[in-house]
C-alpha positions as CSV (number, residue, x, y, z in Angstrom):
1,M,132.5,202.9,97.1
2,M,131.7,204.9,100.2
3,N,128.7,202.7,101.0
4,S,130.8,199.4,101.0
5,K,133.3,201.0,103.4
6,K,130.5,201.5,105.9
7,T,129.1,198.0,105.3
8,F,132.5,196.5,105.8
9,A,133.2,198.5,108.9
10,N,129.8,197.5,110.2
11,A,130.5,193.9,109.5
12,L,133.8,194.1,111.3
13,N,132.3,195.7,114.3
14,I,129.7,192.9,114.5
15,G,132.6,190.3,114.3
16,I,134.5,192.1,117.1
17,E,131.4,192.1,119.3
18,K,130.9,188.4,118.7
19,A,134.5,187.6,119.4
20,R,134.3,189.5,122.7
21,F,131.1,187.7,123.6
22,I,132.6,184.3,122.9
23,D,135.8,185.3,124.8
24,H,133.6,186.1,127.8
25,Q,131.7,182.8,127.6
26,S,134.9,180.9,127.2
27,K,136.3,182.5,130.4
28,E,133.1,181.6,132.2
29,I,133.2,178.0,131.1
30,N,136.9,177.8,132.1
31,Q,136.0,179.1,135.6
32,I,133.3,176.3,135.9
33,I,135.8,173.7,134.9
34,E,138.3,175.0,137.4
35,E,135.7,174.9,140.1
36,L,134.9,171.3,139.0
37,R,138.6,170.4,139.2
38,S,139.1,171.9,142.6
39,Q,136.1,170.2,144.2
40,I,136.9,166.8,142.6
41,F,140.5,167.1,143.9
42,L,139.4,168.0,147.4
43,Q,136.6,165.3,147.5
44,T,139.1,162.6,146.5
45,N,141.7,163.8,148.9
46,G,144.0,164.8,146.1
47,K,144.0,161.5,144.3
48,V,142.0,162.4,141.2
49,E,142.2,165.5,139.0
50,V,139.6,166.4,136.4
51,S,140.5,168.5,133.3
52,V,139.5,169.2,129.7
53,M,141.8,168.0,127.0
54,D,142.0,167.2,123.3
55,D,140.1,164.0,122.4
56,A,142.4,161.0,122.1
57,S,141.7,157.4,121.6
58,N,144.1,156.2,124.2
59,Y,142.0,157.0,127.2
60,K,139.9,154.2,128.9
61,S,136.2,155.0,129.6
62,H,132.7,154.8,128.5
63,S,132.6,158.6,127.9
64,A,135.1,161.5,127.4
65,V,136.4,164.4,129.5
66,Y,137.6,167.9,128.9
67,D,140.9,169.0,130.4
68,G,142.1,172.7,130.5
69,P,142.7,175.0,129.3
70,L,139.3,174.5,128.0
71,F,139.2,176.3,124.7
72,N,142.2,176.6,122.5
73,I,142.2,177.7,118.9
74,G,141.6,174.7,116.8
75,T,139.2,172.0,117.4
76,N,136.3,172.6,119.8
77,K,135.9,168.8,120.3
78,K,137.5,167.9,123.6
79,I,137.1,165.4,126.4
80,L,136.5,165.7,130.1
81,A,139.1,163.5,131.7
82,A,139.9,162.3,135.3
83,K,143.4,161.2,136.2
84,N,145.6,160.0,138.9
85,N,149.3,159.6,139.0
86,E,149.1,156.4,136.8
87,K,146.4,156.8,134.2
88,T,143.8,159.1,132.6
89,M,140.1,158.0,132.0
90,R,137.6,159.9,129.8
91,L,134.5,160.9,131.6
92,S,132.6,162.7,128.7
93,Y,133.0,164.1,125.3
94,W,132.8,167.9,125.2
95,D,132.0,170.1,122.2
96,T,131.6,173.9,122.1
97,N,130.4,176.5,119.8
98,K,133.7,178.2,119.0
99,G,134.7,177.9,122.6
100,G,131.4,179.4,124.0
101,Y,127.9,178.2,124.4
102,P,126.3,175.9,123.6
103,C,128.4,173.2,125.0
104,T,127.4,169.6,124.3
105,I,128.5,167.0,126.8
106,K,128.1,163.3,125.9
107,Y,128.7,160.4,128.5
108,G,127.3,156.9,128.4
109,D,124.1,157.1,126.3
110,I,123.3,160.8,127.4
111,S,123.9,163.8,125.3
112,A,123.0,167.2,126.8
113,S,123.5,170.7,125.6
114,A,124.1,173.7,127.8
115,G,123.2,177.2,126.6
116,D,124.4,179.0,129.8
117,K,126.3,178.8,133.1
118,E,123.4,177.3,135.0
119,S,122.6,174.7,132.6
120,L,126.3,173.6,132.3
121,I,126.7,173.3,136.0
122,G,123.4,171.1,136.1
123,I,124.7,168.9,133.3
124,L,128.0,168.4,135.0
125,E,126.3,167.7,138.4
126,D,124.1,165.0,136.5
127,M,127.2,163.6,134.9
128,L,129.0,163.2,138.2
129,S,126.0,161.5,139.8
130,D,126.1,158.9,137.1
131,S,127.1,155.5,138.5
132,D,129.4,154.6,135.5
133,I,131.3,158.0,136.0
134,A,131.5,157.4,139.7
135,K,133.0,153.9,139.1
136,N,135.7,155.5,136.9
137,I,136.5,157.9,139.6
138,I,136.6,155.2,142.3
139,E,138.9,153.1,140.2
140,L,141.3,156.2,139.9
141,M,141.1,156.7,143.6
142,Q,141.9,153.1,144.4
143,G,144.5,152.7,141.7
144,D,146.7,155.6,142.8
145,S,149.6,153.5,144.2
146,T,151.6,156.5,145.4
147,N,149.0,157.1,148.1
148,N,148.2,153.4,148.9
149,S,151.5,151.7,149.0
150,N,152.6,149.8,152.0
151,P,156.3,149.7,153.0
């Protein structure tokens, strides 16, 4: 019986290490998304926000988007969405491994998997340079009637 106690204790220690590692990855991913959100907000003069959210079928887009907080307990399948005061559009689908890496991002006919911070940033940059994604963001920028209304 003594041997199984050590085996169980060792197994628990391994699980704790994995949980801490995934927590670290989740925080890193959330920081990347927060930087993405901040830069898009500034680039669009405050007209468009980007966030990670639960996948929902009522968002218009060719792809899905993820809106924070990034990783909650439950499903790891999210969307990355862009929104203004009037509507929300999916930019890409977002899936993670228990909240950490790898992250899989799908938009249009592209599916890319990021295993670390650098590759995730690269995939997000590629996504933002896609013309269909840019069209969605332009539509949101132009459709924000609170900033474009004339008296």
